[in-house]
N, C-alpha and C positions, 0 to 999 in steps of 0.2 A: 446565679449569685448576685446578692446583693447586700447592702447595710442600710437601713432605714435610720433616720435621724429624726426624734421628736421633739416637740414643742415642749414637751413634759419636764418640770424641773422639780426640786424639792423634796420633802418627807415622802410625797405619794408617788413619785417618778419611780419606774420599775426597769428592770433589765430584761429582754425576752429575746428567745431563740427559738427558733422554729427550724427543725430539721437541718440543724448545723452539722455540716461535715468539714472536716480536713484532712487531706490526705497528703502523706509523705512519700514519696515513691509508692509503693504497691501497698503501703499500710494506712488504713482509716483510723488516725489517731483519734480522732472524734468521729462518732459513727451514728449521725441521725440525733442529735442533742436535742432535746424538747425543754426549756425553762422558762419560768417566769417568777423571777426574784423583787423583792422590793429592794430599794435603792436605801432605805433606812435601815436600821438594825443591824445585826451581826449574823452573816450566813459563814459557816465553815462548810469548805469542800474536802470531803476524806474519800479515802480510797486506797488501794496497794498501789505500788510502785508502776508506773507505765499505764495507769488507768486514763490519763489523759487531762489532769487536773490543772496542770501548768498551762497546756496548750487551751484550754477551756478559757482561763484568764487572758490569755495572749488574743485570743480570737473574740471575746467580750469587749476589749480596749482597742480593737482594731489593727494591732502589731501584727496578726497572722490574719491573712484574707481565707476567708473560708472556701471551699472547693463547691459547696452547695450550701442551700438554706438561707436563713435571715436571722440578722442581728438588730435588734432595735435598742438604741441607745438612748433613753429619754434622761436619764442622770447625768452629770458633768462627771467624767472618771478621771482617776489617776492610779497609777499603776507602779507598785514598788516590789522591785525584783527581790530574789533571795539573797542574791550576793551583790550589794551595791556597787556602782562605779562614783568613784570619788574623782573630783577635777583637782588639778593640780593649783589648789589656791586656797583662801580662807573658808573656814566654814559658812560665813555669813556669804561670802561671795557665792560660794556652792547655790545656795538657795536664790541669791539676787540672779544668779547666771539663768536659773529654770525660769524665773519669772519674765526677764527679757526675752528669752524664746518664746515664752506664751504671748508675747505681747503688752505686758503689764506696763505703763505709764512710769517713767523713771521715779517720778514724786512718790509712787505708792512702794516701789521694791523696798527700800529700806525698813518701813512700817510693816510690811508684813513680812518679812524674812524675819526680821526681831521678835515678831509676835509668834510666829511658827517655831523659832528657837526657843523662845521662853517656853511655850507650851509642852515642848519636847525635853525640857529640862538641859538644855544645851547653850544658855545665854551665857554661861562661864565660858565658854570655848569659843564665841562668837569670831574671834582674830586670830585663833590657832590654824596651822593647817588641816585641812579635813583629813589628810591622808596619815596625820599622825594620830588621830583617834583609834580608840580601842574599836574592837569588831561589834560591840554593843553600841556605842556611842556612833560608829558609822551608820548602823541600821536606822537609828533613832533620827540621824540627820536625814537619811532617805526619805524617812516617813515626814519629817518637817518639811523637806523640799518639794515633796508631793501636796502637803497639807496646805502650803502657802498658796498654791493655785485655787485653792478654796473649792474644790469639788464636793459634789454631794456625796459621793461613795469613792472609797480607797478599794482598790485591787491589791490585795498582796499574796506572792507566792511564798509560802513557807518563811515567814519573816524570821523566826527564831532557830530555825533548824540547825544553824551552824555555829550557833552561841552558847555559851555555857550557861548553866543555869539561872545564875545572877543575872547576866545581863539578858538572857530570855524573859526572865520574870520582868524586868525593868521595860523593856519593849511591850511587852502584855500588858502591864499596867498603862502603857501610853496610849495603847491601842483602845483599851476601855475607856479612858478618859476622853479620847476623842470622840468615841460612840456615846459617851452621856452629853456631849455637847452637839450632838445630831448628826456627826459624820457617819456615813453608812459604811460597813465593813465586808468584803466579801474576801475571806482567805482561805488558802490550801494550807492542810496540814497533814502530817504523818503522825501526830501526837494526839493520841485518844483523848488522854487525860487534859491536854489544852482544849481539845473539841468541846469536851463537856464542861470546862470553865467559862468558856466564850461564846459558844454557839447561841443562839435564839431559835436558828434555823440550820438544818443540814441536808446537804445534797453529797448523796453517794456515788461514785463513780466506780465502773469495772469495766475494762476493754473498751474504753471509748464511749461509754454509753453511762447514762443516769438510771441506776438501777432502782434509785428510793430517795425521795425528798420529803420534808416535813419539819413541823417542829420540833425542835431539838429534845425537849423533855420527853415526849412521846417516842421519837425514834430511838433513843438510848434505851427506854423503859420496854418497849415492844416492837422491835423492828418488823416489819413485815415481808421482807424477801429473805430467801435462805442464803444468800449473798452478803447482806447484811449480819445477818446472825453469825455467821461464821467468821465475817471482818473482826466484829465486835469482841467474838469469842478468842480470838488470835490464831483462827486457821488461816492456812496459807490459800491465796485465790490464785489460780495460775491465768 
C-alpha cells in the first residue's frame, strides 16, 4: 500500500489510481479501481447507491487510506463534502481559517478570502455568521473555502443533492464558472440530468469497480457496457 506524490502541476496534471482497494470490515468498498483522470476539465462520477463513489473521492484525496494499490496525486486537490461543516465564526473567517491551517501567510489570507467569496457571489455575506446562511449559501461557502486554497482540481461529493432546485442551480453555475477559469472538477452525483449538463468526462462505478469511463457525449449516446445501459435506462442495479 502506498501513495505517490508527483511534481506534476497545472492543466496537464492527472489523478491516477492503480489497483485501488479500500476494505471496510469484510467489504471491499473499492475493489481494484484503475483510473487515469485529467485534473483539468469536468469529470462526473455516477453509479447506484453503494457503488463506492464517495469512497473513491476520499481515497483520491488521501482522507481514506487504501488497503492496497497506488494513488498518484499530481495536482493540488481540495475536497468539498456533501454536507459542509461551518465553523462558529463569520463567513470570511471560515475561509481565512482554512487558509491559516494550510499555512498561508497572514498578509495573503484576507485578499484570497475576499476573492473566493466574490467569485462565489458571497461578498455581501462576508461578515455574517456562517451558520446563519441558507443551505445553498453554505455549500457555496464550502466551495469558496476550498477554492481559496488555489487547488488545481476540486473534488466534490454530491454538492447539490441536499439542496432545493434553485439553490442547486446556483451551486452548479458557480462550479461551471470555476471550470471556465481553469479549475478542474471531479464530482459525484446521482442526478443524471446534472451529469449530462456538467460532464466532459464520465466515470461509472458499480460494486466498487469502474465499469465504464470515457468522453461524456460518447458515454451518454452509446454506452458500451450492459451495466451502463441499464443504469441510464433507469433499471435497478443490485
